[in-house]
VOTITOR-607016 format. One line per 8 residues: number of its first residue (from 1); their letters; for each residue y, x, z of N, C-alpha, C. Coordinates in steps of 0.02 Angstrom, whole numbers, m for minus. Example, Ala and Ser with C-alpha at 12.3 -4.5 7.8 and 13.67 -1.06 7.14 Angstrom:
BEGIN
1	as	m284,660,390,m225,615,390,m165,660,390 | m112,642,354,m53,684,357,2,645,394
//
This chain:
BEGIN
1	xxxxxxxx	2054,m2997,m6097,2056,m2986,m6169,2089,m2919,m6185 | 2145,m2906,m6149,2181,m2843,m6160,2138,m2784,m6141 | 2099,m2792,m6086,2055,m2737,m6064,2004,m2720,m6118 | 1974,m2773,m6148,1925,m2761,m6201,1957,m2729,m6262 | 2019,m2749,m6276,2054,m2719,m6333,2066,m2645,m6322 | 2090,m2629,m6261,2102,m2559,m6244,2037,m2519,m6247 | 1983,m2549,m6221,1918,m2516,m6221,1895,m2503,m6292 | 1904,m2554,m6336,1883,m2546,m6406,1923,m2491,m6440
9	xxxxxxxx	1988,m2489,m6426,2030,m2437,m6456,2008,m2368,m6432 | 1994,m2362,m6368,1972,m2298,m6341,1908,m2274,m6374 | 1858,m2320,m6378,1795,m2300,m6408,1803,m2284,m6481 | 1848,m2320,m6515,1862,m2304,m6585,1890,m2234,m6593 | 1939,m2216,m6550,1968,m2149,m6553,1917,m2097,m6533 | 1878,m2112,m6481,1828,m2064,m6458,1777,m2049,m6514 | 1754,m2102,m6547,1705,m2093,m6602,1737,m2055,m6659 | 1800,m2071,m6674,1835,m2039,m6730,1840,m1964,m6719
17	xxxxxxxx	1853,m1944,m6657,1862,m1873,m6643,1795,m1837,m6631 | 1744,m1873,m6607,1683,m1839,m6586,1626,m1847,m6634 | 1634,m1886,m6687,1579,m1895,m6736,1560,m1829,m6766 | 1497,m1814,m6766,1472,m1750,m6791,1432,m1761,m6855 | 1435,m1711,m6899,1392,m1714,m6957,1321,m1697,m6936 | 1272,m1722,m6974,1202,m1709,m6957,1185,m1636,m6966 | 1146,m1609,m6920,1125,m1539,m6922,1050,m1536,m6917 | 1020,m1494,m6957,947,m1488,m6957,921,m1468,m6889
25	xxxxxxxx	865,m1497,m6869,835,m1480,m6805,807,m1409,m6806 | 807,m1379,m6748,777,m1313,m6741,825,m1256,m6752 | 888,m1272,m6772,936,m1218,m6782,962,m1192,m6715 | 968,m1128,m6710,993,m1097,m6649,1068,m1104,m6646 | 1096,m1131,m6592,1169,m1138,m6587,1203,m1069,m6585 | 1259,m1063,m6617,1295,m1000,m6618,1334,m991,m6553 | 1343,m928,m6532,1385,m917,m6473,1456,m939,m6487 | 1493,m956,m6435,1561,m980,m6443,1602,m959,m6382
33	xxxxxxxx	1664,m938,m6391,1706,m919,m6334,1727,m980,m6293 | 1749,m969,m6232,1774,m1026,m6192,1834,m1058,m6226 | 1838,m1125,m6220,1893,m1161,m6251,1946,m1179,m6201 | 1985,m1229,m6218,2040,m1250,m6175,2027,m1319,m6147 | 2080,m1351,m6120,2074,m1418,m6091,2037,m1465,m6139 | 1993,m1507,m6112,1949,m1550,m6151,1898,m1508,m6190 | 1877,m1451,m6160,1825,m1412,m6194,1766,m1403,m6147 | 1707,m1412,m6173,1646,m1399,m6134,1616,m1463,m6107
41	xxxxxxxx	1561,m1457,m6073,1525,m1515,m6046,1549,m1531,m5976 | 1601,m1570,m5972,1630,m1590,m5908,1628,m1665,m5902 | 1619,m1691,m5841,1623,m1764,m5833,1691,m1789,m5854 | 1694,m1844,m5892,1757,m1872,m5916,1766,m1940,m5883 | 1823,m1952,m5852,1833,m2011,m5812,1896,m2047,m5835 | 1892,m2113,m5840,1952,m2151,m5854,1947,m2219,m5820 | 2004,m2254,m5812,2006,m2317,m5775,2038,m2371,m5818 | 2007,m2429,m5820,2037,m2487,m5851,2038,m2542,m5798
49	xxxxxxxx	2098,m2565,m5780,2107,m2613,m5725,2072,m2587,m5663 | 2025,m2625,m5635,1993,m2604,m5574,1925,m2572,m5586 | 1907,m2566,m5649,1841,m2539,m5665,1845,m2465,m5679 | 1797,m2429,m5656,1794,m2356,m5665,1733,m2339,m5708 | 1743,m2298,m5760,1688,m2277,m5802,1683,m2202,m5801 | 1624,m2176,m5795,1613,m2104,m5796,1562,m2088,m5850 | 1582,m2045,m5897,1536,m2021,m5949,1518,m1949,m5931 | 1462,m1941,m5897,1444,m1874,m5876,1420,m1833,m5935
57	xxxxxxxx	1446,m1772,m5938,1427,m1725,m5991,1446,m1751,m6061 | 1503,m1784,m6064,1531,m1802,m6130,1548,m1738,m6167 | 1529,m1734,m6230,1542,m1673,m6269,1615,m1671,m6289 | 1657,m1650,m6243,1729,m1651,m6254,1753,m1593,m6296 | 1708,m1549,m6321,1729,m1497,m6367,1762,m1526,m6428 | 1747,m1590,m6442,1771,m1620,m6505,1844,m1640,m6502 | 1877,m1636,m6446,1946,m1657,m6441,1993,m1600,m6462 | 1993,m1546,m6425,2039,m1490,m6440,2003,m1427,m6459
65	xxxxxxxx	1947,m1413,m6425,1911,m1351,m6440,1953,m1290,m6428 | 1959,m1247,m6479,1996,m1184,m6472,2066,m1189,m6502 | 2085,m1252,m6519,2151,m1261,m6550,2206,m1237,m6502 | 2250,m1196,m6528,2305,m1170,m6489,2291,m1105,m6452 | 2228,m1082,m6455,2210,m1022,m6418,2213,m958,m6459 | 2221,m965,m6524,2222,m905,m6567,2287,m866,m6561 | 2340,m900,m6540,2404,m865,m6529,2439,m845,m6593 | 2489,m801,m6585,2529,m780,m6642,2494,m726,m6683
73	xxxxxxxx	2441,m696,m6656,2403,m644,m6692,2329,m663,m6692 | 2310,m711,m6736,2241,m737,m6736,2189,m683,m6746 | 2203,m633,m6789,2153,m582,m6803,2134,m543,m6740 | 2185,m530,m6698,2171,m494,m6636,2130,m536,m6588 | 2146,m601,m6584,2108,m646,m6541,2036,m652,m6563 | 2025,m660,m6629,1958,m666,m6655,1917,m602,m6643 | 1950,m544,m6650,1917,m480,m6637,1898,m474,m6564 | 1944,m495,m6520,1931,m494,m6448,1872,m537,m6430
81	xxxxxxxx	1868,m597,m6458,1812,m642,m6444,1747,m612,m6470 | 1749,m578,m6528,1689,m547,m6555,1662,m494,m6508 | 1707,m454,m6478,1686,m402,m6430,1658,m435,m6367 | 1691,m487,m6344,1668,m520,m6282,1600,m553,m6291 | 1588,m582,m6349,1525,m616,m6363,1471,m567,m6387 | 1493,m507,m6408,1447,m456,m6433,1401,m485,m6487 | 1433,m517,m6536,1395,m550,m6589,1427,m540,m6657 | 1384,m531,m6708,1409,m524,m6776,1434,m590,m6804
89	xxxxxxxx	1414,m644,m6774,1432,m711,m6797,1440,m757,m6737 | 1493,m797,m6738,1503,m847,m6685,1542,m905,m6713 | 1550,m957,m6674,1584,m1017,m6699,1643,m1035,m6654 | 1692,m1065,m6683,1747,m1095,m6644,1759,m1165,m6671 | 1789,m1206,m6629,1803,m1275,m6650,1878,m1289,m6644 | 1906,m1314,m6699,1976,m1332,m6700,1980,m1408,m6711 | 1989,m1445,m6656,1987,m1518,m6662,1920,m1540,m6688 | 1919,m1573,m6746,1856,m1597,m6774,1823,m1547,m6821
97	xxxxxxxx	1854,m1490,m6832,1829,m1442,m6881,1794,m1383,m6848 | 1735,m1367,m6873,1698,m1308,m6850,1710,m1250,m6897 | 1718,m1190,m6869,1727,m1130,m6909,1677,m1077,m6887 | 1648,m1043,m6936,1602,m988,m6923,1640,m923,m6934 | 1639,m879,m6885,1674,m815,m6888,1623,m760,m6901 | 1633,m721,m6955,1588,m666,m6973,1622,m600,m6956 | 1586,m555,m6923,1617,m495,m6895,1591,m429,m6921 | 1549,m430,m6973,1524,m366,m6998,1509,m371,m7073
105	xxxxxxxx	1511,m314,m7106,1495,m312,m7177,1424,m337,m7189 | 1380,m321,m7143,1309,m340,m7150,1300,m415,m7153 | 1332,m451,m7106,1323,m523,m7103,1359,m558,m7161 | 1415,m530,m7184,1450,m557,m7242,1407,m551,m7304 | 1376,m492,m7314,1332,m482,m7371,1272,m530,m7369 | 1244,m538,m7309,1185,m580,m7301,1200,m653,m7319 | 1256,m679,m7293,1271,m750,m7300,1305,m767,m7366 | 1346,m721,m7393,1383,m737,m7454,1348,m712,m7517
113	xxxxxxxx	1327,m649,m7517,1297,m621,m7577,1224,m641,m7586 | 1186,m639,m7532,1114,m652,m7538,1097,m726,m7533 | 1134,m763,m7492,1116,m832,m7479,1170,m882,m7500 | 1222,m858,m7534,1278,m900,m7551,1261,m960,m7594 | 1209,m955,m7634,1191,m1008,m7681,1157,m1068,m7647 | 1135,m1060,m7585,1098,m1114,m7554,1144,m1164,m7518 | 1208,m1148,m7511,1252,m1192,m7474,1269,m1253,m7517 | 1268,m1311,m7488,1274,m1373,m7526,1346,m1390,m7544
121	xxxxxxxx	1394,m1379,m7499,1463,m1396,m7515,1509,m1362,m7465 | 1570,m1387,m7460,1619,m1359,m7413,1662,m1415,m7386 | 1703,m1398,m7337,1743,m1448,m7302,1789,m1484,m7351 | 1792,m1550,m7343,1838,m1591,m7383,1906,m1591,m7348 | 1947,m1542,m7364,2011,m1533,m7330,2062,m1584,m7353 | 2095,m1617,m7306,2147,m1665,m7323,2204,m1629,m7360 | 2223,m1570,m7336,2278,m1534,m7367,2263,m1517,m7440 | 2203,m1492,m7453,2185,m1475,m7521,2184,m1537,m7565
129	xxxxxxxx	2154,m1590,m7540,2148,m1651,m7579,2217,m1682,m7593 | 2260,m1682,m7543,2324,m1715,m7549,2373,m1674,m7591 | 2376,m1608,m7579,2425,m1566,m7613,2402,m1549,m7683 | 2337,m1534,m7692,2312,m1513,m7756,2278,m1569,m7795 | 2285,m1630,m7771,2260,m1688,m7807,2185,m1691,m7814 | 2148,m1650,m7776,2075,m1651,m7780,2047,m1623,m7845 | 2090,m1588,m7885,2066,m1564,m7950,2066,m1488,m7956 | 2091,m1452,m7905,2093,m1379,m7909,2027,m1349,m7889
137	xxxxxxxx	2011,m1292,m7917,1946,m1260,m7906,1934,m1243,m7832 | 1987,m1228,m7796,1978,m1208,m7726,1973,m1267,m7678 | 1986,m1328,m7703,1989,m1384,m7657,1936,m1437,m7667 | 1898,m1435,m7722,1850,m1488,m7734,1780,m1469,m7709 | 1738,m1518,m7692,1670,m1504,m7669,1629,m1470,m7724 | 1572,m1442,m7706,1528,m1409,m7754,1487,m1462,m7792 | 1519,m1492,m7842,1486,m1544,m7881,1492,m1527,m7955 | 1476,m1574,m7998,1479,m1561,m8070,1549,m1545,m8094
145	xxxxxxxx	1599,m1577,m8063,1668,m1563,m8082,1687,m1491,m8064 | 1664,m1469,m8005,1677,m1400,m7985,1646,m1351,m8034 | 1585,m1366,m8056,1551,m1321,m8105,1590,m1318,m8170 | 1618,m1375,m8191,1658,m1376,m8252,1721,m1333,m8245 | 1757,m1341,m8189,1818,m1303,m8178,1802,m1228,m8171 | 1748,m1213,m8135,1729,m1144,m8125,1714,m1109,m8191 | 1680,m1145,m8236,1664,m1117,m8302,1727,m1102,m8342 | 1774,m1149,m8341,1836,m1141,m8379,1877,m1084,m8351
153	xxxxxxxx	1886,m1083,m8285,1927,m1031,m8254,1894,m962,m8261 | 1828,m960,m8252,1792,m897,m8259,1799,m867,m8329 | 1801,m910,m8378,1808,m888,m8447,1878,m859,m8460 | 1927,m881,m8420,1996,m857,m8429,2009,m791,m8394 | 1968,m775,m8344,1982,m717,m8302,1929,m662,m8312 | 1901,m657,m8371,1854,m603,m8385,1892,m536,m8390 | 1855,m482,m8383,1887,m416,m8387,1921,m406,m8455 | 1890,m432,m8507,1919,m426,m8574,1987,m461,m8578
161	xxxxxxxx	1991,m521,m8548,2054,m558,m8549,2108,m522,m8507 | 2088,m496,m8450,2136,m461,m8407,2162,m398,m8442 | 2117,m364,m8477,2137,m302,m8512,2190,m315,m8566 | 2193,m376,m8591,2244,m394,m8640,2314,m389,m8610 | 2318,m393,m8544,2382,m390,m8509,2395,m321,m8478 | 2351,m273,m8490,2353,m210,m8453,2419,m172,m8460 | 2447,m169,m8521,2509,m132,m8531,2566,m164,m8492 | 2569,m231,m8493,2622,m265,m8455,2611,m258,m8380
169	xxxxxxxx	2548,m259,m8358,2533,m250,m8287,2556,m181,m8264 | 2543,m130,m8305,2566,m62,m8288,2642,m59,m8283 | 2676,m92,m8330,2749,m92,m8329,2776,m128,m8268 | 2746,m185,m8252,2767,m223,m8192,2758,m181,m8130 | 2701,m147,m8125,2687,m106,m8066,2737,m48,m8059 | 2749,m14,m8114,2796,43,m8113,2867,21,m8096 | 2888,m36,m8124,2954,m62,m8108,2959,m81,m8034 | 2907,m112,m8009,2907,m133,m7939,2908,m74,m7892
177	xxxxxxxx	2870,m22,m7908,2868,38,m7865,2935,74,m7865 | 2967,77,m7924,3033,110,m7926,3085,70,m7887 | 3076,4,m7884,3122,m38,m7845,3115,m25,m7770 | 3054,m7,m7749,3042,7,m7678,3068,76,m7658 | 3076,120,m7706,3095,190,m7692,3168,194,m7671 | 3183,176,m7609,3251,178,m7582,3259,238,m7537 | 3320,262,m7532,3334,316,m7485,3340,290,m7414 | 3357,226,m7407,3362,195,m7341,3298,154,m7326
185	xxxxxxxx	3281,147,m7262,3222,107,m7244,3230,34,m7267 | 3177,5,m7292,3177,m65,m7313,3115,m99,m7289 | 3116,m165,m7290,3056,m205,m7278,3023,m216,m7346 | 2964,m188,m7358,2935,m191,m7425,2900,m257,m7442 | 2897,m304,m7394,2857,m365,m7404,2875,m402,m7468 | 2940,m416,m7477,2961,m454,m7535,2949,m416,m7600 | 2959,m351,m7598,2949,m310,m7658,2875,m309,m7679 | 2831,m301,m7629,2759,m301,m7644,2737,m369,m7670
193	xxxxxxxx	2763,m422,m7638,2744,m489,m7661,2768,m501,m7732 | 2827,m476,m7750,2852,m487,m7817,2808,m451,m7869 | 2784,m391,m7852,2740,m355,m7898,2676,m395,m7910 | 2643,m417,m7857,2580,m454,m7865,2592,m522,m7897 | 2649,m554,m7880,2665,m618,m7911,2675,m610,m7987 | 2713,m560,m8007,2727,m550,m8078,2663,m537,m8118 | 2616,m501,m8088,2553,m486,m8122,2514,m551,m8134 | 2504,m590,m8081,2464,m651,m8089,2502,m704,m8127
201	xxxxxxxx	2569,m705,m8121,2610,m753,m8157,2606,m741,m8232 | 2604,m677,m8251,2597,m660,m8322,2530,m684,m8349 | 2478,m677,m8309,2410,m697,m8331,2403,m773,m8333 | 2429,m807,m8283,2417,m880,m8279,2465,m921,m8322 | 2530,m906,m8319,2578,m949,m8354,2624,m911,m8402 | 2614,m846,m8409,2653,m807,m8457,2726,m802,m8438 | 2741,m798,m8373,2810,m794,m8351,2821,m732,m8309 | 2883,m722,m8285,2901,m658,m8254,2965,m667,m8214
209	xxxxxxxx	2970,m632,m8157,3032,m632,m8118,3065,m563,m8123 | 3131,m561,m8122,3167,m498,m8136,3183,m458,m8074 | 3188,m490,m8016,3204,m454,m7954,3191,m501,m7896 | 3198,m475,m7835,3188,m518,m7776,3245,m568,m7769 | 3299,m558,m7807,3356,m605,m7806,3353,m655,m7863 | 3303,m649,m7906,3294,m696,m7962,3281,m766,m7932 | 3319,m817,m7954,3308,m885,m7928,3235,m908,m7934 | 3201,m888,m7989,3131,m907,m7997,3088,m875,m7943
217	xxxxxxxx	3101,m811,m7928,3062,m778,m7875,3075,m811,m7808 | 3139,m825,m7793,3156,m856,m7729,3120,m924,m7722 | 3119,m962,m7776,3086,m1027,m7774,3011,m1020,m7765 | 2980,m974,m7802,2908,m963,m7795,2891,m934,m7727 | 2933,m891,m7701,2921,m860,m7636,2922,m914,m7581 | 2971,m959,m7584,2974,m1014,m7535,2913,m1060,m7543 | 2892,m1072,m7605,2834,m1114,m7618,2771,m1082,m7587 | 2763,m1016,m7594,2704,m983,m7566,2707,m984,m7489
225	xxxxxxxx	2766,m976,m7460,2771,m980,m7387,2750,m1049,m7363 | 2768,m1101,m7401,2746,m1168,m7383,2671,m1175,m7386 | 2640,m1146,m7437,2567,m1147,m7443,2534,m1112,m7384 | 2560,m1053,m7367,2531,m1015,m7312,2535,m1054,m7247 | 2592,m1086,m7236,2602,m1124,m7174,2555,m1183,m7169 | 2548,m1221,m7223,2508,m1283,m7221,2433,m1269,m7226 | 2414,m1217,m7264,2343,m1203,m7275,2315,m1152,m7225 | 2356,m1129,m7179,2332,m1081,m7129,2275,m1111,m7089
233	xxxxxxxx	2220,m1074,m7081,2164,m1099,m7040,2183,m1105,m6967 | 2239,m1076,m6947,2261,m1079,m6878,2294,m1146,m6863 | 2322,m1178,m6912,2365,m1235,m6897,2356,m1293,m6946 | 2295,m1309,m6967,2284,m1366,m7011,2276,m1430,m6970 | 2330,m1452,m6941,2327,m1508,m6893,2296,m1570,m6924 | 2312,m1584,m6988,2286,m1646,m7018,2211,m1643,m7031 | 2184,m1582,m7037,2111,m1575,m7043,2079,m1575,m6974 | 2112,m1545,m6924,2084,m1542,m6857,2086,m1610,m6822
241	xxxxxxxx	2141,m1646,m6832,2151,m1710,m6800,2171,m1762,m6853 | 2122,m1788,m6890,2136,m1832,m6948,2177,m1894,m6930 | 2173,m1916,m6868,2210,m1976,m6849,2285,m1967,m6856 | 2308,m1905,m6857,2380,m1892,m6862,2409,m1917,m6928 | 2368,m1919,m6981,2396,m1940,m7045,2410,m2014,m7048 | 2387,m2053,m6998,2401,m2124,m6996,2463,m2141,m6955 | 2493,m2090,m6924,2552,m2101,m6882,2613,m2107,m6927 | 2652,m2161,m6923,2711,m2169,m6966,2762,m2113,m6954
249	xxxxxxxx	2794,m2090,m7007,2846,m2040,m7001,2820,m1971,m6984 | 2755,m1958,m6997,2725,m1894,m6979,2758,m1837,m7019 | 2787,m1788,m6983,2822,m1733,m7015,2774,m1688,m7055 | 2713,m1680,m7029,2664,m1637,m7064,2645,m1669,m7131 | 2634,m1734,m7130,2616,m1769,m7192,2674,m1766,m7242 | 2735,m1773,m7216,2793,m1767,m7260,2797,m1697,m7290 | 2778,m1647,m7250,2779,m1578,m7275,2728,m1567,m7331 | 2669,m1597,m7324,2618,m1591,m7377,2641,m1625,m7441
257	xxxxxxxx	2675,m1682,m7434,2700,m1717,m7493,2755,m1676,m7528 | 2799,m1646,m7487,2852,m1605,m7516,2823,m1545,m7554 | 2769,m1515,m7526,2738,m1458,m7558,2702,m1479,m7622 | 2670,m1538,m7621,2638,m1563,m7682,2691,m1576,m7736 | 2747,m1606,m7717,2800,m1621,m7766,2827,m1556,m7796 | 2837,m1505,m7754,2863,m1442,m7779,2812,m1407,m7824 | 2748,m1411,m7806,2695,m1382,m7848,2696,m1414,m7917 | 2699,m1479,m7919,2697,m1514,m7983,2762,m1503,m8022
265	xxxxxxxx	2818,m1495,m7988,2881,m1481,m8022,2882,m1411,m8051 | 2864,m1361,m8011,2864,m1291,m8033,2817,m1280,m8092 | 2754,m1297,m8082,2705,m1282,m8134,2706,m1333,m8190 | 2736,m1391,m8177,2750,m1438,m8231,2801,m1409,m8279 | 2851,m1374,m8252,2901,m1341,m8294,2869,m1285,m8335 | 2824,m1246,m8304,2789,m1193,m8341,2749,m1224,m8399 | 2714,m1280,m8385,2674,m1311,m8437,2718,m1340,m8493 | 2774,m1369,m8475,2820,m1397,m8525,2847,m1342,m8570
273	xxxxxxxx	2861,m1283,m8541,2884,m1227,m8582,2832,m1204,m8632 | 2768,m1208,m8610,2713,m1190,m8656,2706,m1242,m8711 | 2707,m1305,m8692,2697,m1359,m8741,2755,m1363,m8791 | 2816,m1349,m8769,2874,m1355,m8813,2885,m1293,m8857 | 2850,m1239,m8840,2858,m1178,m8879,2911,m1131,m8852 | 2945,m1151,m8798,2995,m1106,m8768,2962,m1043,m8739 | 2900,m1051,m8717,2861,m994,m8694,2802,m985,m8742 | 2804,m931,m8780,2751,m918,m8829,2704,m861,m8806
281	xxxxxxxx	2712,m839,m8744,2671,m784,m8720,2598,m806,m8711 | 2550,m761,m8726,2479,m778,m8713,2467,m783,m8638 | 2433,m835,m8617,2419,m845,m8546,2363,m896,m8537 | 2337,m900,m8477,2282,m947,m8463,2303,m1019,m8473 | 2364,m1035,m8452,2388,m1104,m8459,2390,m1125,m8533 | 2413,m1081,m8576,2416,m1096,m8648,2346,m1107,m8675 | 2299,m1064,m8657,2231,m1069,m8684,2198,m1134,m8663 | 2205,m1153,m8599,2175,m1216,m8576,2206,m1275,m8611
289	xxxxxxxx	2273,m1274,m8617,2308,m1330,m8650,2286,m1337,m8722 | 2281,m1282,m8758,2263,m1285,m8829,2190,m1306,m8839 | 2147,m1289,m8791,2076,m1309,m8797,2066,m1383,m8780 | 2113,m1412,m8743,2109,m1483,m8728,2053,m1503,m8681 | 2029,m1456,m8640,1973,m1471,m8595,1996,m1504,m8531 | 2059,m1494,m8513,2085,m1522,m8451,2151,m1559,m8465 | 2165,m1609,m8423,2228,m1644,m8428,2285,m1605,m8396 | 2346,m1628,m8407,2405,m1592,m8381,2401,m1584,m8305
297	xxxxxxxx	2381,m1637,m8270,2377,m1635,m8197,2328,m1581,m8173 | 2271,m1576,m8207,2221,m1527,m8189,2246,m1456,m8205 | 2279,m1447,m8262,2305,m1381,m8280,2356,m1358,m8229 | 2402,m1402,m8211,2456,m1385,m8164,2428,m1361,m8098 | 2381,m1399,m8070,2357,m1382,m8002,2310,m1322,m8002 | 2271,m1312,m8055,2227,m1254,m8058,2267,m1190,m8069 | 2318,m1192,m8111,2360,m1133,m8120,2400,m1117,m8057 | 2419,m1170,m8021,2456,m1160,m7958,2413,m1124,m7906
305	xxxxxxxx	2351,m1147,m7897,2310,m1116,m7846,2289,m1045,m7866 | 2279,m1033,m7931,2263,m965,m7954,2322,m918,m7942 | 2383,m943,m7954,2443,m902,m7943,2451,m885,m7869 | 2441,m935,m7827,2447,m922,m7755,2392,m874,m7731 | 2330,m887,m7751,2274,m845,m7728,2280,m773,m7753 | 2308,m765,m7813,2314,m698,m7841,2376,m660,m7819 | 2418,m693,m7780,2480,m660,m7757,2475,m637,m7685 | 2467,m685,m7639,2474,m667,m7569,2415,m628,m7542
313	xxxxxxxx	2354,m641,m7566,2296,m603,m7542,2303,m529,m7557 | 2323,m514,m7620,2331,m444,m7639,2391,m412,m7605 | 2446,m450,m7601,2506,m424,m7568,2492,m408,m7495 | 2455,m452,m7461,2438,m440,m7391,2394,m378,m7383 | 2346,m369,m7429,2302,m310,m7426,2343,m246,m7435 | 2390,m246,m7483,2431,m187,m7494,2475,m173,m7433 | 2502,m226,m7403,2545,m216,m7343,2504,m185,m7286 | 2442,m209,m7277,2399,m180,m7225,2385,m106,m7241
321	xxxxxxxx	2373,m90,m7304,2360,m21,m7324,2422,23,m7309 | 2481,m1,m7328,2542,37,m7315,2553,47,m7240 | 2539,m5,m7201,2548,1,m7128,2502,54,m7099 | 2438,54,m7121,2390,104,m7096,2409,174,m7118 | 2431,181,m7181,2452,248,m7205,2513,273,m7167 | 2560,227,m7153,2621,247,m7118,2606,271,m7047 | 2553,243,m7018,2535,262,m6949,2481,315,m6944 | 2458,340,m7002,2406,392,m7002,2423,446,m7054
329	xxxxxxxx	2464,495,m7034,2486,548,m7080,2428,585,m7113 | 2373,595,m7077,2316,630,m7107,2287,591,m7165 | 2284,525,m7157,2259,483,m7212,2307,485,m7271 | 2372,488,m7257,2421,495,m7310,2408,558,m7351 | 2395,613,m7315,2383,677,m7349,2319,674,m7392 | 2267,643,m7365,2205,636,m7403,2216,593,m7465 | 2254,539,m7457,2268,495,m7514,2307,532,m7568 | 2355,573,m7548,2394,613,m7596,2349,661,m7634
337	xxxxxxxx	2303,693,m7599,2257,740,m7632,2213,705,m7684 | 2189,645,m7666,2147,608,m7713,2187,587,m7774 | 2249,564,m7763,2291,543,m7819,2305,603,m7865 | 2320,660,m7835,2335,720,m7875,2273,743,m7913 | 2214,730,m7885,2152,750,m7919,2138,706,m7980 | 2145,640,m7970,2127,594,m8024,2185,577,m8070 | 2246,585,m8045,2305,570,m8086,2354,629,m8081 | 2336,687,m8109,2377,747,m8103,2445,741,m8136
345	xx	2453,696,m8185,2517,690,m8220,2565,641,m8186 | 2544,609,m8132,2588,561,m8098,2622,593,m8038
//
């Protein structure tokens, strides 16, 4: 009886990890780099009591795949694999999740701009559903609810609406740049993040941080670090190995709950300030609330994801730009010439 129980548990786990979504016939498989232990078509052998079972050519890619192989510098690893495979597009597997890697402007344009409308949906991420309550624009499937949220958010982020904040955005940028202008070497990461955070924070919730030592900035900065850690494509353990969320006392699951609680606390306070009149600044949160199209829970999580998306992506791009300019004096000189040409008074 025990042997059958063990066998049933094994097959249950095996099916849970190896179940594949249906794929249309005739599609050409994408190239993929070599994986790690439990990767590839290898005979899999196990023993229960005196009986031996061999599953020849078990598709063990579904257990670990490339999980753990990206290292501390994923971009370099992905670039290395692209060169080795000599392909504009390839796939990797992280536990139960498949990822498509695009390596050229041409393939990105083809798949996103020209054919983007034909895709039916996207991955139902546990992290997105659990932390953002399944109501944020970046976490819900492409369904009628997504279309509703997309319409509302798109209406808030038009060029005309952004231009309403242009004078404040200029002031925030100038203040931030003067703060970076030190005689001694500094790490600009926090300063750049505060500039981008203040810009998107003004647009979404009508708020502002005064310095990198401002308690509000410190709290938001820690909140964003938590988002980056949990939502990183390199380490979404609960999406790669869903069985982990059923393990009692799971630290990862506790971390997602803590991040959800902090998200609802932070942006719940922003919403309460808008509703009570303590914050009278024009912002997206105020407009949505006054229109009554979304509930408080939906407002909180959509403003949270817009704030995160509008902060770290831009801050990271600026940091990459600064790093390249610092290591390429000729590019610095060219950039100065262009600035002097188009902005002679600056």
